[in-house]
N, C-alpha and C positions, 0 to 999 in steps of 0.2 A: 143364909146363915152362914155356911162355910165357903161360900163363893163358887159352889158347884153350877156349871151351866152358864157362867158369866163369860162373856167374850174377853180375851186379854187384848189390852190396848196394844197396838202396833207401835214399834219405835218411832216411826214417822209421825204418827198422829200424837203420840206422847210429846215429841219435840215440838211440834206445832202448837199444842195445847200450852206447854210450859212457856213457849216464846211469848204467846198471847197473854198469859197470866203475868209473866214477868213485866211486859210492857205495860200493863194496866196497873200493876203495883207502883211502877215508877211514875206513872201518869198521876196518880193519886197524890204524889208528893209535889208535883208541879203547882205553881201558882195558878189562881183561878182564871186568869185571862188565857193562860196557854190551854188549861182544860176546857174553856168555852170554845177556843178556836179549833181544838181536836174535835170537839162534839159537833161543831158547825160543819166541819168537813165530813164526818161520818154521816150526818143528816143529808149533806148534799149528795153523797155517793149513794146513801139508801133511797133517795128520792129518784135518782137516775136509775137505780136498779128496778124500783117499782114502776117507773114509766116504761122501761124497756120490757120487764118480764111479767109485770102485773102482780106477782107474788112468788114465794119461794116454789110453790107448786108450778107455776108457770116456768120458772127456771128448771125445775126438775125435768120437765117434758121436753126441753131442747136437747139435741144430741151432744154427747160428751165433748166433741171436737169444738163445738160452740161455747161450751162451759170454759174450756181451757183458752180459748180466744178471748173470752170476757176477762178471765183472770189476767192474761197478758196485758190487756188494755188497763186494767186497775194498776198493775205493776208500772206500765209506761206513765200514767198519770202520777203515780206516787213518786217516781224518780224525777219527772218534769217539775213537780212542785219542789221538790228537795234541791235538784241540781241547777235548774234554770231560773226559778223564781225564789229560791232561798227561802221557801215557806215551810219550815220544819214542821209546824203545828199541823198544817193541811196534810203534808206528806205522811205525817204518822196517823192522821185520821183515816186517810185512804189506805194506808198499810194495815190498820186494824180492821178496816172493813173487808179488805182483801183476805185477811187471815179468816175471817168469819166465812165468807164466800168459799174459800178453800176448804174449810171443814165441812160446810154443807155439801160441796161438791164430793168429797170423799165419802160422806155419809150416803149420799144418793146414789154414787156409783157402786156401793157394795151390795 
């Protein structure tokens, strides 16, 4: 009722959450083709995640160093799609998926 006993959100987590929410709000204003392309990239990233780890629980069980290596690979893919392939929608999709993985990594590491 008064917020006693609730954890205060860290500044880093708050910034990440706000960036994710801002990106999603902007995406809602994009045309349907862009939204579908971003969704397709998120689906591809998720399919690869499930193929690699099986589930969030499978990801949870790997060492933190491997979690951060995976996040770096997502960043590399995001950058490659944007800079080399000029595919902004797919880059955004991988970026959003990376934000989600980053948040679950932070939650699992606490």
